[in-house]
C-alpha positions as CSV (number, residue, x, y, z in Angstrom):
1,M,26.6,47.5,52.0
2,S,23.5,47.2,54.2
3,E,21.4,44.1,53.8
4,I,17.6,43.7,53.9
5,P,16.7,43.2,57.6
6,A,15.2,40.0,58.8
7,V,12.1,41.8,60.3
8,L,10.1,43.9,57.8
9,T,7.0,46.0,57.9
10,P,4.0,44.4,56.1
11,A,4.3,46.7,53.1
12,L,8.1,46.2,52.7
13,G,7.7,42.5,53.3
14,S,5.1,42.2,50.5
15,V,7.3,44.1,48.0
16,V,10.5,42.2,48.9
17,G,8.7,38.9,49.0
18,E,7.2,39.3,45.5
19,A,10.5,40.5,44.2
20,R,12.4,37.5,45.5
21,Q,10.1,35.2,43.6
22,L,11.0,36.8,40.3
23,G,13.6,35.4,37.8
24,D,16.6,37.6,36.9
25,D,15.0,39.1,33.7
26,A,11.6,39.7,35.5
27,L,13.4,41.4,38.5
28,I,15.2,43.8,36.2
29,E,12.0,44.5,34.3
30,A,10.2,45.2,37.5
31,L,12.9,47.7,38.5
32,R,12.6,49.4,35.1
33,V,8.9,49.7,35.5
34,A,9.2,51.1,39.0
35,E,11.6,53.8,37.7
36,E,9.1,54.7,35.0
37,R,6.4,55.2,37.6
38,V,8.8,57.5,39.6
39,R,9.4,59.6,36.5
40,S,5.8,59.8,35.6
41,A,5.0,61.0,39.1
42,Q,7.7,63.6,38.8
43,A,6.0,64.9,35.6
44,E,2.6,64.9,37.2
45,R,3.9,66.8,40.2
46,A,5.4,69.4,38.0
47,A,2.2,69.9,36.1
48,L,0.2,70.2,39.3
49,I,2.6,72.8,40.7
50,A,2.3,74.8,37.4
51,V,-1.5,74.8,37.9
52,V,-1.2,75.9,41.5
53,A,1.1,78.8,40.3
54,E,-1.5,79.7,37.6
55,R,-4.3,79.7,40.1
56,I,-2.5,81.8,42.7
57,A,-1.4,84.2,40.1
58,G,-5.0,84.5,38.9
59,L,-5.9,85.7,42.4
60,G,-3.4,88.6,42.0
61,H,-0.8,87.2,44.4
62,R,3.0,87.5,43.9
63,V,5.2,84.6,42.8
64,D,6.6,84.0,46.2
65,A,3.1,83.3,47.4
66,T,3.1,80.3,45.2
67,A,6.4,79.1,46.6
68,D,5.1,79.5,50.1
69,Q,2.0,77.5,49.3
70,I,4.2,74.7,47.8
71,A,6.6,74.8,50.8
72,V,3.6,74.2,53.2
73,V,2.1,71.4,51.2
74,L,5.4,69.6,50.5
75,E,6.8,70.3,53.9
76,I,10.0,71.9,52.6
77,S,11.8,75.2,53.1
78,P,10.7,78.3,51.1
79,R,14.1,78.3,49.4
80,S,13.7,74.7,48.3
81,A,10.1,75.5,47.2
82,D,11.5,78.3,45.0
83,N,13.7,75.7,43.3
84,V,10.9,73.2,42.9
85,L,8.6,75.8,41.4
86,G,11.2,77.0,39.0
87,D,12.1,73.5,37.8
88,S,8.4,72.6,37.4
89,L,7.5,75.6,35.4
90,A,10.6,75.2,33.2
91,V,9.7,71.6,32.3
92,V,6.0,72.3,31.8
93,S,7.0,75.1,29.4
94,R,8.5,72.6,27.1
95,P,5.6,70.1,26.4
96,R,7.7,67.6,24.4
97,V,10.3,67.4,27.2
98,W,7.5,67.1,29.9
99,T,5.9,64.3,27.9
100,A,9.2,62.4,27.8
101,V,9.3,62.5,31.6
102,F,5.7,61.5,31.9
103,D,6.2,58.5,29.6
104,G,9.1,57.4,31.7
105,L,11.7,57.9,28.9
106,I,13.9,60.3,31.0
107,D,13.9,61.6,34.5
108,L,13.4,65.1,35.7
109,R,17.1,65.9,36.1
110,K,17.7,65.1,32.4
111,A,14.6,67.1,31.4
112,L,16.0,70.1,33.2
113,L,19.4,69.7,31.5
114,I,17.6,69.7,28.1
115,V,15.4,72.7,28.9
116,Q,18.3,74.8,30.3
117,G,20.9,73.6,27.8
118,L,18.7,74.6,24.9
119,D,17.6,77.9,26.4
120,G,17.5,80.6,23.8
121,F,16.8,78.4,20.8
122,G,13.4,79.0,19.2
123,G,11.2,77.7,16.4
124,L,11.9,74.5,14.4
125,P,15.6,74.3,15.3
126,R,14.7,74.2,18.9
127,A,12.1,71.4,18.3
128,E,14.6,69.3,16.4
129,L,17.3,69.8,19.0
130,E,14.8,68.8,21.8
131,A,14.0,65.6,19.9
132,D,17.7,64.7,19.4
133,A,18.4,65.5,23.0
134,I,15.5,63.3,24.3
135,A,16.6,60.4,22.2
136,F,20.2,60.7,23.4
137,A,19.2,61.1,27.0
138,Q,17.4,57.7,27.1
139,S,20.6,55.7,26.9
140,H,23.2,58.1,28.4
141,T,24.0,59.5,31.8
142,A,23.2,63.1,32.9
143,H,26.9,64.0,32.5
144,E,27.1,62.6,29.0
145,L,23.9,64.5,28.1
146,R,25.4,67.7,29.4
147,L,28.4,67.3,27.0
148,Y,26.1,66.3,24.2
149,L,24.0,69.5,24.7
150,M,27.1,71.6,24.6
151,K,27.9,70.1,21.3
152,L,24.4,70.6,19.9
153,T,24.4,74.3,21.0
154,C,27.8,74.9,19.5
155,D,26.7,73.4,16.2
156,G,23.5,75.4,16.3
157,D,25.3,78.7,17.0
158,P,27.7,79.3,14.1
159,G,27.6,83.1,14.7
160,E,28.5,82.4,18.4
161,I,25.7,84.7,19.6
162,F,25.0,82.6,22.6
163,R,28.7,82.3,23.3
164,K,29.0,86.1,23.5
165,E,25.9,86.4,25.7
166,A,27.3,83.8,28.0
167,L,30.7,85.5,28.2
168,A,29.0,88.7,29.2
169,K,27.7,86.9,32.4
170,R,31.2,86.2,33.7
171,G,31.8,87.2,37.3
172,V,32.9,86.3,40.8
173,S,30.7,85.9,43.8
174,I,31.3,85.2,47.5
175,F,28.8,83.5,49.9
176,P,29.1,83.2,53.7
177,A,29.3,79.5,54.6
178,G,29.4,79.7,58.4
179,H,32.1,79.0,61.0
180,G,34.4,81.6,59.5
181,M,34.3,80.1,56.0
182,A,33.0,81.3,52.6
183,D,32.2,79.9,49.2
184,V,33.8,81.6,46.2
185,A,32.1,81.1,42.8
186,A,33.5,82.2,39.5
187,R,32.0,82.1,36.1
188,L,34.8,82.1,33.5
189,S,35.5,81.3,29.9
190,I,35.9,77.5,29.9
191,E,39.6,77.6,28.8
192,H,40.5,79.9,31.6
193,A,38.5,77.8,34.1
194,E,40.4,74.7,33.0
195,I,43.8,76.5,33.3
196,L,42.9,77.7,36.8
197,F,41.9,74.2,37.9
198,Q,45.0,72.6,36.4
199,R,47.2,75.1,38.1
200,L,45.6,74.6,41.5
201,T,45.9,70.8,41.0
202,A,49.5,71.0,40.0
203,L,50.4,73.2,42.9
204,A,48.4,71.1,45.3
205,K,50.6,68.1,44.4
206,R,53.9,69.9,45.0
207,D,55.9,69.7,48.1
208,D,55.9,73.5,48.4
209,C,52.1,73.8,48.2
210,P,51.1,76.8,50.4
211,D,50.0,75.7,53.9
212,P,48.3,78.8,55.4
213,Y,46.6,76.8,58.2
214,Q,49.8,74.7,59.0
215,Q,48.1,71.3,58.6
216,G,51.0,69.7,56.7
217,D,50.6,66.4,54.9
218,E,47.2,65.5,56.6
219,R,45.4,67.6,54.0
220,T,43.3,66.1,51.2
221,L,43.9,67.1,47.6
222,D,40.8,69.3,47.6
223,Q,42.1,71.1,50.8
224,R,45.5,71.6,49.2
225,R,43.8,73.0,46.1
226,A,42.0,75.5,48.3
227,D,45.3,76.4,50.0
228,A,47.0,76.8,46.6
229,L,44.3,79.3,45.6
230,V,45.1,81.3,48.8
231,G,48.7,81.0,47.7
232,F,48.0,82.9,44.5
233,L,47.3,86.0,46.6
234,D,51.1,86.6,47.1
235,N,51.6,86.4,43.3
236,T,54.8,84.4,43.8
237,T,53.6,80.9,42.7
238,Q,54.3,79.8,39.1
239,V,52.9,76.6,37.7
240,T,53.0,75.4,34.1
241,V,49.9,73.6,32.8
242,H,48.8,71.9,29.6
243,V,45.3,72.2,28.1
244,D,44.3,69.7,25.3
245,V,42.2,71.0,22.5
246,T,41.1,68.7,19.6
247,I,40.1,70.4,16.4
248,S,39.9,69.2,12.8
249,A,42.4,70.5,10.2
250,D,39.6,72.1,8.2
251,A,38.3,74.0,11.3
252,L,41.8,75.0,12.3
253,I,42.3,76.9,9.0
254,G,38.8,78.3,9.2
255,D,37.2,76.3,6.4
256,D,34.9,74.4,8.8
257,H,32.9,75.9,11.7
258,R,32.2,72.6,13.5
259,D,32.9,72.6,17.2
260,A,36.2,71.5,18.8
261,L,36.9,69.6,22.1
262,L,38.5,71.0,25.2
263,G,39.8,68.2,27.5
264,R,37.1,66.9,29.8
265,H,34.7,69.8,29.1
266,G,33.5,68.7,25.7
267,A,32.5,71.0,22.8
268,I,33.8,74.6,22.5
269,P,33.3,77.0,19.5
270,A,35.8,76.6,16.6
271,S,36.9,80.2,16.9
272,L,37.9,79.7,20.6
273,A,39.8,76.5,19.6
274,R,41.6,78.4,16.8
275,Y,42.6,81.1,19.2
276,L,44.1,78.6,21.6
277,A,45.8,76.6,18.7
278,W,47.4,79.7,17.2
279,S,48.7,81.1,20.6
280,P,52.5,81.5,20.9
281,D,52.9,78.7,23.4
282,A,50.7,76.1,21.5
283,R,52.2,72.7,20.7
284,W,50.5,70.6,18.0
285,R,50.2,66.8,17.8
286,R,48.6,65.1,14.8
287,L,45.8,62.5,15.4
288,V,45.0,60.2,12.5
289,T,41.4,59.0,12.6
290,D,39.3,56.5,10.6
291,P,37.5,58.4,7.9
292,L,34.2,56.5,8.5
293,T,34.0,56.1,12.3
294,G,36.2,59.0,13.5
295,A,38.1,56.7,15.9
296,L,41.9,56.9,16.3
297,T,43.9,54.4,14.2
298,D,45.9,51.6,15.6
299,A,49.1,51.5,17.6
300,N,50.8,48.3,19.0
301,A,53.8,46.8,20.8
302,Q,55.1,43.3,21.4
303,V,55.5,43.5,25.2
304,Y,53.2,43.3,28.2
305,K,54.2,46.7,29.5
306,I,52.2,49.3,27.6
307,P,54.4,52.0,26.0
308,D,53.4,55.6,26.8
309,R,52.6,56.4,23.1
310,I,50.0,53.5,23.1
311,K,48.6,54.6,26.4
312,R,48.2,58.1,25.0
313,A,46.5,56.8,21.9
314,V,44.1,54.7,23.9
315,R,43.2,57.5,26.2
316,L,42.7,60.0,23.4
317,R,40.5,57.4,21.6
318,D,38.3,56.6,24.6
319,R,38.4,59.9,26.5
320,T,36.6,58.3,29.4
321,C,36.4,55.0,31.2
322,R,34.7,52.5,28.8
323,F,32.4,51.0,31.4
324,P,28.7,52.0,30.6
325,G,27.8,55.4,32.2
326,C,31.3,56.0,33.8
327,T,32.6,59.5,33.0
328,R,36.0,59.3,34.7
329,R,38.5,60.9,32.5
330,A,40.7,58.5,30.6
331,E,43.9,60.2,31.8
332,Y,43.0,59.0,35.3
333,T,42.2,55.4,34.3
334,D,44.1,52.1,33.9
335,T,44.9,51.0,30.4
336,D,43.6,47.4,30.5
337,H,44.3,44.4,28.2
338,I,40.7,43.4,27.2
339,H,41.9,39.9,26.3
340,P,44.5,39.1,29.0
341,W,48.2,39.1,28.0
342,S,48.6,35.8,29.9
343,K,46.1,34.3,27.5
344,H,47.9,35.6,24.4
345,G,46.2,39.0,24.3
346,K,48.2,41.6,22.4
347,T,49.6,44.9,23.6
348,E,47.9,47.0,20.9
349,A,45.2,49.6,20.9
350,S,42.7,47.1,19.4
351,N,43.1,45.0,22.6
352,L,43.3,47.9,25.1
353,A,40.7,50.0,26.8
354,A,40.6,52.8,29.4
355,L,39.0,51.5,32.6
356,C,38.9,53.3,35.9
357,R,40.3,51.3,38.8
358,R,36.8,50.4,40.0
359,H,35.6,49.1,36.7
360,H,39.0,47.5,35.9
361,L,38.4,45.4,39.0
362,V,34.8,44.8,38.1
363,K,35.9,43.4,34.7
364,T,38.6,41.2,36.2
365,H,37.1,39.9,39.4
366,S,33.3,40.0,39.0
367,A,30.6,38.3,37.0
368,W,30.4,41.2,34.5
369,T,31.5,40.1,31.0
370,V,32.7,42.1,28.0
371,R,33.3,41.4,24.4
372,T,34.4,43.6,21.6
373,R,33.1,44.1,18.0
374,G,34.7,46.1,15.3
375,A,38.0,46.2,13.3
376,G,41.1,48.0,14.4
377,T,40.9,50.5,17.2
378,G,37.4,51.6,16.5
379,F,35.7,48.8,18.4
380,D,32.5,48.8,20.5
381,M,32.5,47.1,23.9
382,H,29.5,45.0,24.7
383,W,29.0,44.6,28.5
384,T,26.7,42.1,30.2
385,S,25.8,42.4,33.9
386,P,25.5,39.4,36.2
387,L,21.7,39.6,35.8
388,G,21.9,39.8,32.0
389,T,21.5,43.5,31.4
390,K,23.4,44.5,28.2
391,R,25.0,47.8,27.4
392,T,27.4,49.0,24.7
393,T,30.0,51.7,24.8
394,Q,31.9,53.2,21.8
395,P,35.2,55.0,21.3
396,H,35.0,58.8,20.9
397,A,34.3,59.9,17.4
398,Y,36.5,62.9,16.5
399,H,34.1,63.8,13.6
400,R,30.5,63.3,12.8
401,R,29.4,59.8,11.9
402,D,27.2,60.0,8.8
């Protein structure tokens, strides 16, 4: 990591000098205030761009004239200006979302996710969904917000009108990438996209993964996935994959239309989950949850080595790494004893958490601290940073918390 240089410009020296005089709490507060100023500036720029677009349109010019004007002023390419213009107009078109950015509550990226994620909803339901999404976005990452919006839109689309509209937009595109390469983009139904990705990953990890460019074992996993995709062209490669779908018993039999969960992708319509669950190759596994919290119930063992059944229960409970903001899938994490086994910590789900390798090491070997609160497996994890910042993570709730 780069350090602050010894010789600074007057402006940087002033900021760094003042910051070094602050205590821990004041330093973190100064960082938070600086981020709020950045967000407010993002909102102000979006509003100014919208007025520029309005003025140029009033002169009878085409839309691309606005983008060209923005490109010149901001010293960016016309294509980048097209994106900036579109993003600005989108956020300004939703005053409540714009105000949240201006007030420093959320950044522009989260604002765009909300605008785009709720596209198509109108009237009071849209306003309520916006308010819910803004509140959620203030304490969650962009990735977590995206999954939350998927759930909101599934809940708000019982007739699956938007699902059908989205399905109609499926397709495959190819874009030249230079140097004899091309990008292939496909828009697919989420279950087919997950199956495709899992097949590519499974084949990429096999010894007989296709090697069309004869690079052997020097290839990265992503390169091997690309070669596996090419290998599908000969139609001789067969790979078995598993897709996890979580659905309530009521929704499974059609008495409940609440959304289900597809692996790492979050909410999917209940009808799609039923289709997958009732397919001939489906295998069912019962998950028992706490009726109040929705968390999975306990599992335990009396040894240090964690049995597979308990690892599976912990990963299903947590779904992602339990460090604040980390979205690494639980299946790719370590199952960590929160209270160490060497200090009489038990090998049971109530003392285990999914932590990616990075955050496992942070918990064990850094000044970050964590404590738990809650009975059984449905516990919250309260994290405290070396400078005193506090964040809480919760287990995944498999049904709504009332």
